[in-house]
N, C-alpha and C positions, 0 to 999 in steps of 0.2 A: 568643414566640407564646403567646397565652392559650389556656385549655383549650377554649373554644368553637371557635377556629380549628383547634386540634388535632383535635377531633372532626370538623369539616368536612373536613379533609384526608383522614382515614380513610374517611369516607363517600363522598367524591368518587372516591377511588381504587377503592373496591369497585364502584361503579356504572359508571364510565366506562372503566376500564382504559386500554388504549393510546390510545383516542380522545381522552382528556383532554389528552394531550401535544400532539397536533396543534392541538386547539381552543384550549388555554390559551396556546400560543405565538403563534397567529395573532390572537387576540382583541385584544391591546393596541393593534394598529394601526388598529382601527376608531375613528372619532371618538367621544370619551367626555367630554362635559362635562355629566354628569348631576348629581344632587344630591351634596352633599359626602359624606354617609355611604356612598352607593353607590360613589363613587370610592375612598374609603378601603378599603372591604371588598374591592372587586375588585382593587385594587393589592396588598393583603396576600395574597389567595389566589394571585395570579399570582407574587408574589415567592417564596412557599413552593414553588410547583411548579418555579420556574426557579432551581435552585441552580447556582452558577457557581464555578469555581476562580479566586479572585482572587490576584494577585501584585503588591502595591503596596508598594514600599520606603518607609521613613521619608523624608519630604521636606516642604517647605512645603505647607500645607493646600490652597492653590489648585491646585498641580500634582497633588497626590494626588487631588483631586476630578476633575480632568481625566482622570487615568488610570482612575478609577472609571467615569466616563462612557464611556470607550473600551471597558472590559472588560464592562460590564453592558448597554450599549445604552440606558441611562436618560438623560434630560435633566434638568439641574439648573439652577435659577434662584436667583440670589442677587446682592446688590450686592458690588462689589469690596472695599468697606471692611470688610464682615463677616468676611472671611477674612484680612485683612491682618495679617501678623506672627505667624500661628499655625502651629505645627509639628505635623504629623501623625505618629503613631507607625507608620503603615503597616498593612498587613494581608496575611496569607497564609493560604490554605486555601479550602475549599469552603463557601460561605455562600449563603443566599437574599440577593438584593440589598438588601432593606430591613435585614436583620440586618448585612450588611457596612457599609452606610452608618452605622448606629448605632455600630458599632465605630470607624469612621473619625472620627466626631464626638465620641466619648467624651472627656470632660475639656476640651472646647473651649468650653463654654458655648453651643453652637449645637444646634439641633434641626431636624428637617425634617417636612414634612407633604405628603401625597399630593395632587396637584391633577389627576392623570390616571394611568391604570395604569402608565405609564412616565415620569411627570413629577413632580418634587417641587420645593418651594420650601424653601430653607435660610435660617434667620434665627436671631436670638437666642432662647434657650429661653424667655425671658419673654414673647415675642410669638407663640410658636408655637401657643398655644391659640386665637388669633383665627381666625374663619372664613376659610378659604383662598380667595383670589380666583382668578379665571381667570388663568393665567400671562400676563404682558404680553409683547408681541412687538415693540413699536416704541418703548418708553421705557426706564425705568431699568435693567432687567436683560435678559439674553439667555442662551440655553441654552449650556451647555458642550458643545463637541464636540471630537473629537481632531484636527480639521483645523487649528484655531488655538489651542485651549485658552484663549481669552480670555473674560472675564466682564465684565458691566457695560456692554458696548458696544451701541449700537442695532443691531438685526438683524431681518430679516424672519422671519416664522413659518417654522420648519423644515419641510422636506418630509418626510412620513412614508414610510418604505421600504415596498415591496410586501410583502404577507404571505408570498409564496412565497420571499422572499429573507431575511427576518429570522432564521429558525431556522438556516439554513445559515451565515449570518454568525457567529452565536453559536458554532456547532459548530466553525467554522474557528479561532476564538480559543481554544476549549477544547483543540484538538489541539496547540497550542503550549505549553500550561500543565500538562498532566496526561498520565500514562501510561494512565489509565483512560478507556475509551470506553463510553458508555452505549447508543449506538445505532449501527447499521450498515445502510446502505441495500442492500448487496450481497445479503444473504440473501433478501430478499423484494421488492426494488425498491420498497419503501414505507418510510416512517419508522417503523420498528418497534424498540422496545427489544430489546437483545440477549437479555435474560432471557426474552422471549416467543418466541424463535426455536427451533424444535425441531431444531436442527442446530448443529454446532460452527462458530462463526465467530470469528476472532481479528483484532484490529486493532493495528497498529503506528502510533502517533501521531507527529506531527512532533517532539514533545519527545524521544521516544526516539531518533529519527534524529539530532537535533542534539546530544544529550548523548553519544551513542556516536560521533558524527562519521563516519557511514557514507555512502558515495557510490554504492555499487552496490546494486541491488535484493536480490541474494542475501545480502549482508551485513546489510541492514536486516531481512531475514526470519529471521536466525539465532535470534532470541528466541522464535520460535513453535515449539511442539511438532510433531514429525513432519515437519519440513522439513529437507532436507539438500542441499548444493550439490555438484555433480559437475564443476565447472570451477575452474580457478585463479582467484585474485583478480585476476590480470593479464589474464584472457581477454577477448576481444571478445564472447563469447557469454554468454547467461544459461541455465544448465543446472541445474534444480532437481528434486528428488524430493519429492512430497507423499504422505504415507501409503503409502510403499513403491513408488509408481509414478512414472514419468517425467512431467514437465510439458513437453509439446510446445508448438508454436506456438498451439494452441487453448486454452491455459490462461490467457492474458494478456488483461486488459481494462483500459480506461482510461475513468474516469467512466461505467462501465456499458456502454461500447461495445467491441466486439471489436477487439483490437489485435494482429493476427497476426504483425507483424514485430518486436514488442518483444523477442523472444528473440534475434534476430540483431543487435540494436544495443545490448543491455545497458542497460536504463533507468537513467538518472542521477537522483539524489534532489533535484536543485537546485530543482525546482518541485513536489515531492510534498508534499501536506498530510497524507495518511494512506495506509496500505496495508491493505486488507481481504482476508482469506483465508477463503473458504468451503470447508470440508472436505467431501470426498465428491463424487459425481456431481452436477452442477448443470444438467443438460440441461433441466429443467422451465422454467427461465427463460433459460438461456444457450445452449441448443442443443448441437450436437456439441462434445465436449470430452473431456478426460482424466478417468479415474476418481478421481484423487486430490483434485481440487478446482479452484477458479479463484482467480486473483490479480487483484484489482481495484485499480488505482492511482487515487487521488483527487487531482487536481491543485489548485493554488492558484487561487482566483477573486478577482475584483476586490472591494475593500472600499469602503464609502461614506466613510471618513475617511482623510485623507492620512497615509501612513506610508512610511518609507524605511529600508532596512537594507543594509549592505554588510559583507563580511568577507573576510579573506585567510587562507589556510592554507598553512603551509610544513612540510615534513617531510623525513626522510631519503630516500635514493634519488632525490634531486633532484626532489622533489615541490613544485609551485607551483600554487596554485588560488585563484581569486577568484570571488565571487558578488555579485550585486546583486538586490535585491528592492524594487520601488517600486509603490505602489498609491494610489488616491484618486479623487476626482471630477474630471471634465473640464468640468463646467459648474457654475454657481452653485447650481442647484436640486438637484444631486447625482442627476440622473436618468441620467447617462452616466458610468460608472465604468471605470477601467482597472487593469490590473496587468501588470507586466513583470518577468520573471525572466530573469537572464542568468548564465551560468557559463562560465569559461574555465579550462583545466587543461593544464599542461605537466609531464609526469611520466614518469620511468622506473619501474622496479620492481626487486624483488630478483632477478628473472630477467634475465640478460643479453639485451639487444636488445628486450625486451618493454616497449615504451613504452605509455603510457596517456594520450595527448593528446586533448583534445576542445574543441569550442566548441558552446555550446547557448544558445538563447534561446526564450522562450515569451511572446508578447504575448496579452493577453486584454482584450476590451471587453464590458461588460455595459450594456445599455440597459434602464432601468426604464420600460417602455412605459406602464404604468398601475399602479394600486395592487394589481393581482393578476397582472400579466404581466411576465415578464422574458425578454430575449433575450441570450444570451451567445455571442459569436463568439471563437474561440480558435485559436491556431496554435502549432506547436512545430517547431523545427529542431534537429537533433542531428547533429554530425559527429564521427566518431572516426577517429583515425589510430593504427594498431596494427600490431604484429608479433606475431601471435597465438602464444602458447606452446603446446607440446604436452608430453605426459608423458615421464618417464624410465623406463628398464627396471627390473625388480625387482632385478636384480643391482646392488648399489651403493646402493639406496634401502631396500628391505625386507630383502633378503638380502645376505650378504657378497659382495664382488667381489674376485677375486684381485688386482686392481690397487688396491684400496682403496675407501673410500666416495666416492660422487659428491657434489660440492659442490651446495648448494642453488641457486646462481645459474646452473647449467649450462642451456643452451638447445639444442634440437635443430633449430632453424630454419636458414635460409640467411643469418643475420646481417643485414647492411645490404642484401642483395639482396631480402630478404623485405619484403612490404608486404601488408596486408590491411585496407583502409580501407572504411568504410561510412558512409552518410548516410541519415537519415530525415527526411521532411517530413510534418507533419500539419496539417490545417486542417478546421474544422467549426463547427457551431453547436449550441446547446441552447436550445430554446424551451419555457418552462413557463407555464401559465395556470391560475389557480384560478377555476373557475366560481362556487364558493361555498366556505364553510368545509368542506364535505363532499366536493366533487368537484373533481378537478384533472386536468390534461392535460400530457403531455410529448412533444415530438418532438425527436429529436437525430440528428445526422448527422456523420460524419467520413470524409474521404478521406485515405489514407496512401500515401506512396511510399517505397520503400526501394531504395537503390542500392548495388551493389558496384562499386568502381572498376575501370576498364579496366586491364589488365595487373597485376591482383593476382597475387602470386606467393608461395607458401608451401610449406613442406615439413613432413612429419610422420614419426615413426618407423615402421619396418616390422618389423625383427628385429635381434637382437644376435648377432654372430658368436661362435664358441666361445672366442675370446680374451678375451671379456667387456669389450672396449673399443671394437670397431669396430661402429658402428651403421649398418645399412642403412636408407636413407630413400626415401620417395616424394615427388615434388613435383607441384604443381598450378599450372597457369597459366590465368588467365582473360583472354583477349585482347580481350574486348568488355565494355562496361558491362552488367551484369545489373540489370534494373529490374523491380520488382514493384509492383502497385497493389492497394489494398484499399478497398472501400466498405462502410460499416456504417451502418445506419439503424434506429432503434427508435421506435415510437410506442405510447404506452400511456395508459390512463385509469385513475385510482384514485378509488374512491367509498367513502364511509363512510355506512352506513345501518343501520336497525334492522328486523329481519324475524323473525317468530316469537319476539318478545321476546328476541332475541339481537343483539348488535352485530356487524356485518360490515365488513370492509375488502376490497373487491373490486378486483382488478387484471386488466385485459384488455389485450392488446397484440399487435403484429405486429412482426417483425424481418426485415430484408432484408440480405443480405451478398453480396459478391463478392470473390474473391481471384484475381488474374491475374498471371502471369509473362509479360512481353512476349517475352523471349528470354534464355536462360541458356546461355552457351558456355564450355566449359572443356576441358582436356586433361590427361592424366596422363603421367608419365615417371619413370624412376629418377632419384634425386638423388645427388650425390657422397656417398660414405660419410663418416661423421664419427667421428673419434677422440674419444671422450668424455673422455679424460684429457689430450689435447693437441689441442684443437679448432682447426681452421683455417677461419675464416669468410670468408676472402678467396677461397675457391674459387668459380669461376663456376658458375652452374647448368648442368646438362647440357642439350643440345639436345632439343627436343621433336619426336618423330617420329611419334607416334601420331595416330589420328583424333580430330577434335574431337567432343565430345558437345554436341549442340545441341538444346535442347528448349524448349517453352512449354506452359503449362497454364492452365486457367480453371475456377474452382469457383464456382457460384452456389447460394445457399440461401435459403429462406423459412421462417419459423416463426410459428405462431399459438399464443398461450398465454393461459391463464386461471388465476387463483388466488383463493382466498377464505380470509381469516383470520376465524375465528368465535370470539367470546367466548361460549361456551356458558353458563358461570357466571363470576362475577368472578374465580375462581381456576382456571378450566379453559378452555383455549384450543385450538382445532383449526386446523390448516393443511392445505389440500388444493390441489393444482395439477395441471395437465395441459398438455402442449405437443405439437403436431404439427409435424414438420420434413420438408421436401423438399429434397434436395440433388442437383444435377446437376454431374458432373465431366467435364472434358475434358483430355486430355494427349496430347502428340505429340512424339516424338523424331525428328529428321531421319533419314530412311531406314527408319523403322519405321511400321507401321500406327497410325492414330489409336486411342486408347483412350477410351471414354466409359462412364459409369455413371450410373444414376438410383437413388437410395436414399431411403427415407422411414423415419421412426421416430416412435413415440408414447412420450413420457417422462412418467411420473407422479411425484408426491411426496405423501406423507401424513405428518403429524406431529401430536403431541399434547403439550401442556404443562400440567402440574398444579403449582400453587403452594400447598403446605400451609400455609405462612406467607409473609408478604410478601417476605422476602429470598431465599427458596429457590424454584427452579424445577426440577422433575423433568420430563424430556422423553424422547420416543422418536420415531423417524422411520424411514421406508422411502423410498428414492429410487433411480431408475434413470437411467442415462446411455447414450450411444452415441457411436461414432466411425466414420465411413464408411471403408471400405477404400480403399486407394490404387488408382487406375486402372492403375498400373504393375505391380500384382500380379495374376497370372492363373492359372487352372487349365489342365490339358492340353486340356480341351474348349473353352477360350476364354471361359468364363463368369467374370465378376468375382465377388469374394467378398461375402458378406453383411457388414453393419456389425458392428463389435465392440460388444459390450454389456457393461454394468457394473451391479452391484447392490450397494447398501449398506444394512445395518441398523445403527442407532446408538441407544444409550440413554445418558443422562447426567444431570448435575445442574449448575445454574448458581447462583451465589450473588452477590448484590450487597448489601453491608452497609456500615454506618457512613456513611450518607448517600451511598451509591454511591462511596465512596472506596476500596473494595475490591471487585474483581471476580475470580471464579474459575469455571472450567469444567472439569469432570471428565467424560470421555467414553469409552465403549467402543464399538468399531466392528468390523464384519465386512464386508469389501469384496472382491468378485470381479470378474475380467475374463474374459469368454468370447469365443469365436470369434477367438482370436488366430491369426494366420497363422504357420505353421511350415514348414520345408523338407519337400518331398515324401519319404515314406519310401523310395521307389524312388530309389537313388543316381543312376541315369542321368537321371531326370526332375529330381531336385534339382540336378544339375550344369547342366542346361539352364535352370534358373531357375524351375521350377515349384514351387508350394507347395500345402499343404492347410490347411484351417481347422479345426484340432482343439485348439489350445492353450488352456490355462486357467491363470490365476494368482490367488492369494488372499493378501490382507493383512488382518491383524486385530491389535488391540492396545488399549492404554489410553493416554489423553493427559490431561495436566493443564496448564492455563495459568492464571497468576495475575498480575494487575496491581493495584497498590495505592499510595495515598498514606497511609502509616502515620501520619505527623504532618506538620504544615506543614514543607515543605522536604525530606521524606524520601520518595522514590519507589522502588518495586521492580517489576521484571518478571521472572517466573520461569516455567520450563516443564519438563515431563518427559514422555517418550514411550517406551513399550515397543511395538515394532513387529515382528511376526512375518510376514514376506512371503516366499512361496515358490511354486515351480511345482507345480501340482496335476494338470495333464494336459499331455502332450506326446508327439509321435511318437518322440522319442529317450528311451528309458527312463533313460538316464544323467542326464537333467535333472530327473527327478521328485524332488520334495521338496528341491530345491536352493534356497538363499536367493537372493533377488534382489540384484543388485549394488548396492553403496554404501548399503545399508540397515542401520544398526546396530540391534541388539536394544534398546539403551538409549541415549537422548540426554537430557541434563539441562543446563539453562542457568539462570544467576542473574546479574542485573545490578541494581545499586542505586546511587542517588546521594543525598547529603545536603547541603543548602545551609543554612549557619548563618543563623539568623533574627535573632540579637541578639548583643550582646557585642562584644569586640574582633575576632572573626573574622567578623562580619557581612559578607556579600557573598562570602565564600569558600565553596567547595563541594568535596566529594570524591566520587569514583565508582569503581566497580570491579565486576568480575564474573568468572565462570568459565563455560567452555563445554566440556562433557564428552561424549565419544562412546565407546561400546564398540566392540569389533572389528567389522569389516565384511567381507563377501565382495567381492573385487575385480571378479570377472567371473562371469557365469553360464556361460560357455563355456570349454572347455579346462581346464587344471589349476586347481584351486581354490586361490586365494591369499587368505589372510586378512590384512587390514590391521589392525594392532594399534590398540587404543583410545588416546585421549589426552585430556589436560585442558589447556586453554589459559587463561591468566589475562590480563585486561586491566585497565587503571586509567585514571583521569582526575582532573584538578584543574581547578577553575573559579574565576573571579573575576568577579562581576557587580556593577556599580556604577551606580546611578541618578545622573545628573549634575544639578547645580543649574540651574534655569532661568536663561537669560541667559548661559550659558557661551559662550566664544569660538567653539566649534564649532556652537552652537545644537543640540546633540544631546541626546537623552533618556537614553541609557544606553550604557555601554561594557561589552563582554563579552570575556573572555579565557579560553581553554581549552587544556589540554595533555592530549592523548589518547595513551595508550601501548597498543599491541597486542602480544600475546605478551610480557608483562612479563618472564618468566623466560627468554626466548629459547630456547624448547624446540624441538628438531628433531623434526618429526613428519610423517607422511604424511597430508595432508588428505583426499585422494580419489583414486580411479582415474579416468582420463580416459574419461568416458562409458561406464563398465562394461568397459573394456579392461584389458590387463595392462601398462599404462604409467601412471605415477603422478606426482602433483603434491605437492611439499613445501608445507607451510603457511608462511604469512608469518613471517619471523623478527622480532626485536625492531624495532618500528616506532614512530616518534614523529611526531605531528602537532600543530603549534601553531597556534591560531586566534585572531585578533583581529577582533572585530566591533563595529560601532557602529550604533545605531538613532536615527533622527530622527523 
């Protein structure tokens, strides 16, 4: 890049800031057949702004150019004879597309010239200086595309993709190639670079998920600071702590829409493109929720070029899993696109009787209605068959037991009698329209159904007898199907404009939700006692004689929000937002009076970002959140409780260096929860179920998250968190200043992979990491039990090979991976069961072998 273009780049960045990203990525799709000099200049500026992580193995030049077209979105024109018999050395790393193409053509005697901002003609270097013609569309040459990879065949002029789709397509490709994410929509609901967001937001990309071979959401989130799991890896539930506080059903979102049943069906990663975690209260954009933050799952979408992939994973504990991913156009003009993700799993676990079977599929259709309008319709089906495990007592796990240590595989369920199966269905649409380069509109809706099977039966521990081997248990029977519904809709408008000599990005919107339980019926009873050292799982469950619990509920909410991102100066950015929410709750248990409540809340957020130099952002923010009280909780006077409130102060710094190949966030936060409901100080009223609203908890600490591509092929993701979370107000003086359950003072993780780029080991890769936790408090209540810290080591070996064109499989690449968890087979306590005094062992030595193929 010459010095003039270098100066242009600096000047453009100073003037336009975040607006340039949106404009520069949308502009190439406008018709551009202007003068030659203008085309060359515009293409060069676009190429500089659009840096891409390329991964092109050595191969024949024709197939290398096809891969380049896939990864860059550029169209290449050349005759078949020009590239015949030429070998490409390949390319790996983050480059502007024009620079990447120069590297691919180095030493070949070929050169290229821009004929459109995303279109080039390739020819011999001697003829490249000639004036560039308009690209032919019906004669000698045709554009390369990943659907067929053919060159030189007659072809119609390619259809240009809508502007609203182009950027997302490129980001989807980036998520499979790099650990580093430059943008995240979750923090602002706009396309804002992470460096411009005055709040901590972390992203786990598809590449991390695939290289660690994680299938559960809680496992994929282990790389992020301040996040801890409180369930077994074999559990049916998703139970996570963020910044010291439990993540309940109101923490989970999918593609920006509320997903209240994700916690109960344990999201699988088979169709996840990335996971974005916004730390701290997020009520300003997402309404009622937990103070620790929100988790937004971004799923796969349809792509304009045909691609297919399949893999099979085998492991110990009789683990079998297969996945299929297919995408491409459904018509010749590529205006109707599809994607289908399928997963099937048959698996036991290291815990006896705790199976992990599932079937899942997610079809997606995208209709490119026009150059600025897209409509995506998607569905998701997930079915889990499970015998949910529960924790083991402290004697024999943490403490000595007079009968000896408990084995890691011991279960406290009813063996083959137990079943706890769940199914979820999702269907919805996402409509986007861009009125102009500056104004856009989005309307999205999803309907979700979650079902618990009829005759679900399970047992869990109650207490251990003095002999330290006889475990008393309780059992639960669900004699009818429990069905829950959720509706979620959001409509927003985003506008970019200049006012008072400052750039603004204005977001306004409305959100509507409903969560409804048709009917939930269950009953409790004592279960047969279990001898932990000589278990007999053939004992039939005891008869149920108690009354049925039969209830239904309905929650409706509406929210209005507005947000403005203001570029006060090129290096000083302000973020302000406000949301108003109204929530109506209804709950009714059979034989009891109906309970209703009406709550409202106003939730603000203010933030400031200062960038003293381009790679560094210093930020501060203040944000508030709320959580409505349950209609089942009540005062002696019959009044319902006020909503729980949360407040966070955060300051930090973000760094993006080495052409955004390194990203780091260092944050300090102070987060409080107020209006917590605690038992009534009057023992008689507390026994009757009455409460008071005087509780307060506080969490504060420091977090560091780093992702990087240090060299081509070498990726790193690391984190550290110091979290001090405790009770600051409570009716019970014994609880004051006690640490919250399952929150370590220190958590550190490091994971790194290296793929050899050349030499005899080219195609091979190595990976490994450590996950370290300091001691944790098992439970807030009762005797204080400290779970000791631990360090777990994981490892992986990879082999990735690009296949020669014309192979008998007609495949593009073969991928083989061997992942090992708990490499040293360390025996450790991973967590207490939801803050109780029963404990889960961590996974023992586990091996997963995967073979995948791409077409």
